[in-house]
C-alpha positions, 0 to 999 in steps of 0.5 A: 343639439337635441338631447337623443342625437348627442346621446346616440353619438357618445354610443358611436365614439365609444364602440369605435374606440373599443374596437381596435382593442377587440381586434388586437386581443383576437389578433394576439391570441390568433398568432400565439396559437399558431406560434405554438403549433409550429414550435417543435416539442423540446426533448431531452439531450439524451434524444437530441441527435447531434451529427456533423459532417466533415469534407475530405480535406477536413478528414485528412487533416483532423487524423480522425480514425474509424474502426469497428466495435469487436467483442474480445477477451477483456481483463481489467484491474484494480491499482492500490497506492502502497509503500516499500517497507523492511522485511520485518522477519529480517530486521534487527534492533541490536541492543547491548546485553550488559551496560557499559562504555564505548571503547570501539565502534567498528561499523558504520551505516550502509556496511554490509555485515555477516553473522558474528561480525563485530560492530562495537566493543563496550568496557563494562565493569558489570560483565566483569563482576558477573565473570568474577561471581561466577569464578567465585561460585564454582571455587566455593561448589568445588570446596563444599563438594569435596567436603561433603564426600569426605563427610559421607566416608566418615559418616559411614564410619560413625566419626561424625554425626548425622546432623554434620553430615546433612549440613555439609550436604546443604552447603553443597546444594546451596554452592550449586545453586549460586553456580547455576545462577552466575552461569545463567547470568553470564549466558544472559549477558551473551556469553556461549557455553564454550566461551564460559568453559574457557573462562573456567579453564582459563580463570581470566576475567574480560571486561569487554563486550563484543556487540556482533551482527545476528545475520547477514544484512546491512547497518541501516543505522547507527546510534553510537559513538566512541566514549558514550555509556550505554545501557541495556534499553538502548537500540545501538544498531539496525541490521536488515536483510535488503534482498527481499521488501515488503510492500504495504497496501490499504485496500478499500473495503469495497475492493475487497472482493477484487483480492485474490485468495493467498496462495492462487495463481493470481496471487502469486505474481501480483504487478507493482510499479514505483513512480521511481522506476516508471519503465519497470514492473516488479512482481511478488507474491501476496503474503498477507491479507488482513482479517480485520478492517480498519474502522477508522479508513475502512481499508484492509491491509495487504502484504506483499514480498518482493525480491531485491537482488540489485538493492533498488527497492529502498524503505519508504518508496511509493508504490502502486499495486495492481491487481489483474481481475478475472477475464471477461469473455466476449465483452464489447470493448472499444478504445478508452479514447474513444469514449467522450464526456459531457455533463457527466454523460458519455458518448461515442461518435457513430459514423453514419455516412462516409464523412458523417458523424452522430453522437451516440450516448453510451453506458460504459463498464470497466476499463483497464487504461486502454480499453473500455467496456460498453454496457448499452448503446452500441452494437457489434460492428458499429463503426465508431471514431477511435482517434481524435474523437476530441476534435469532433467533440469541439467542433460540435459542441465548441466550449460547452464541453 
């Protein structure tokens, strides 16, 4: 075969081998272009319409309830955790004013006491010595007072010198000061004016000291036993009037604006609930709102006072303070159970047909545990699922909730 013919055949085979690749490239380009024209544009979930249709049997079995969205007066609240505490104005740490040994302990834990009830009795030498010192000072004062009265008479008759009269006067003044000192010491040890007067008349020293209750209340702590030697720095009993209790709560800084002003009607009957009594609501006034925010916790201390006639409230119980906010007129509200969540967004099921429901994304506002306000996404009169909406959510989204 000649040279030109072999060269022509090589060119033709090259063209034939290259042609399928050209057609493949062209075909792929055409198919890609056609596919892109037929594929719908992807949209975000907010713009996607999710709808679900149920037959009559499914509607009946699911227990779905549909109601219109309404406007009404809406009241919300804020809940703050707190604890029950003793009324500090009616709680007393009972100590002894003089050291001694306990000879009797009459009060027991939980005992109800009245003002003046003897809680314990001490034998105190210190107390007896103080009484003896008072009687001695009284006797010395009597003697020097009589001597000074005689000196005044003798001084007028020039029987004694002026210096002698002044000396006797000085002795009387010193005796008066010592008597007052001894008297005040007895008062500091707990003796009344009447008791001191009786001591001066009878001149009988008593070594026993009675520790008494300062007011009506209950013994909630006892730290003394018979035979124990006690000092003035020890707390022997704690007496508390339990007819009223305090509720102390720490309100976060951001919620301080929701607190009602002390003395206003909303602050006079704040609701308090206790886990110990879930079916009861206690009410009392706010009597203290702190003036300084705790720099560590960023909270403000609030105090309520609750009557405790049946003594149900115990110190250190957990409590929940509920502050009711000002009512909102004509708020667009839905039952809280109607609002569902998906991927940190909220929606309701809007009825678009007799048994057809579609997802309507909404923006919610305040909630009071029963009703929730709608800020965006619904209008008054829209019919939505208010009961068993979670059934539709499970049917529509499955496990992707």
